[in-house]
N, C-alpha and C positions, 0 to 999 in steps of 0.2 A: 504494499500500499504506500502511496506517495504522500508526503507531508510537506507543508511549507515550513522551512526551518528559520528560526529567528535566533540570532546570536545576541545575548544580552548578559552583560557582567560575567563573562566566561562560562556561560551556560547556553546549551542549545535547547530552545523550546520548539517542540514539534506541534504543528497545528494542521487539523484536517476536519472538514465537515463531512461526516458520514450521512448516508441517507437516513439511518435510524435517528441520528442526533438532529438532522434537519427536520424530521417529522416531529420529534419530541419538542423542539424549540417552537415550531409552528403551532402545535397543540397548546403549548403553555401560553403563548402570546396571543394567539388567534389571528396572527398575520403571517403571510406567506414569506419565504426567505428572501424574495426579491424586494418586497416592501420593507422588510427589516433592514436590508442593506442600504436603504435610502434614508433611514432614520439615524441622525447623528446625535441622539440624546446619550447622555452618560450611561443611563440605565441600559439602553439598547446595546451600546458598545460593549459593556461588561457582559451582558447576557450572551451576545454572539461569541465573544472571546471564550466564555465558559464552555460553550458547546464545541467550539473549535479544539479546545484543550482536551475535551472528552473523547476526541478522535484517537488519542494516544493513551489516556488515563481516565478510566470511567468515573472514578470518585473524585470530582473537582467541586469544591465549595464556592459559593459566591464570595466569601472572604478571601479565599485563595486567588480568585480571579481579580478582585478588586486591588489586592496587593500587587498583582502583576500590572495592572493598569497604572497604579501609582509608581511602580518601578520604572515603567515606560516613560511616564511623565518626568520622573527624576533624571532620566537619561535623554531628555531633550525632545521627546515626542509630544505633539499636541494631540487632542482627541481626533482632530481632523486627519493628522497623519497616521494615527492608529487605524482609523477606518480605511484610508486610501492605501496605505503602504503595508499594512499587516492583514487586516481582515479581507479586503478585496483580493490581495494576492493569494491568501489561503483559500478563498472561494474559487479562484482560477485553478489552483492545484487540485481542488476537490471536484472540479467539473461543473460547478454552479455558474460560473462566468467564463466567457472566452477571453483570450488575450486581447482580442479586438474590443470587446465590451470594456475591459479595464482601461485600454488606451483611450477610448471614447470618453469614459468617465473622468479620466485625468485631464483630457483636453477641455471638457466642459467646465471642470473645476478651475483650471487656469483662466479660461475666458471670464468666468464669473469673478474671479479674484482681480483680474485686470480691470473689468468694468467698475468694481467697487473702489479700486485705487483711483480711477479717473474721477469717480463721483466725489470721493473725499477730497481730491485736489481742487475740483471745481468748487466745492463747498468752502474750502479754506480760502480761496481767492475772492470770495464774496465779501 
């Protein structure tokens, strides 16, 4: 089975969304995996990560997952980066997103970021 491998503080963390875990996550949240992947809330990011961790290790707690999120933040990640660079990449390895869909999502994010920067500059010049 393939995993997305994340190197963090001299540790390799293996992430994969299995079909069983995707179904469990969908049942727990009442949302489809693709809807969840668009929700950038802290709760959602933590939940998705928990189920990605369960691809390798079945018994993963919310506390353990939250500690991983905090460790990622301590190592320079933002919640947006966690979603785009870790969760989306793990969903590609797991077969839920294609590499093309990931590239498209990153392009859309960059375009939105650029538009937001332009708006902020315009507002500052007023």
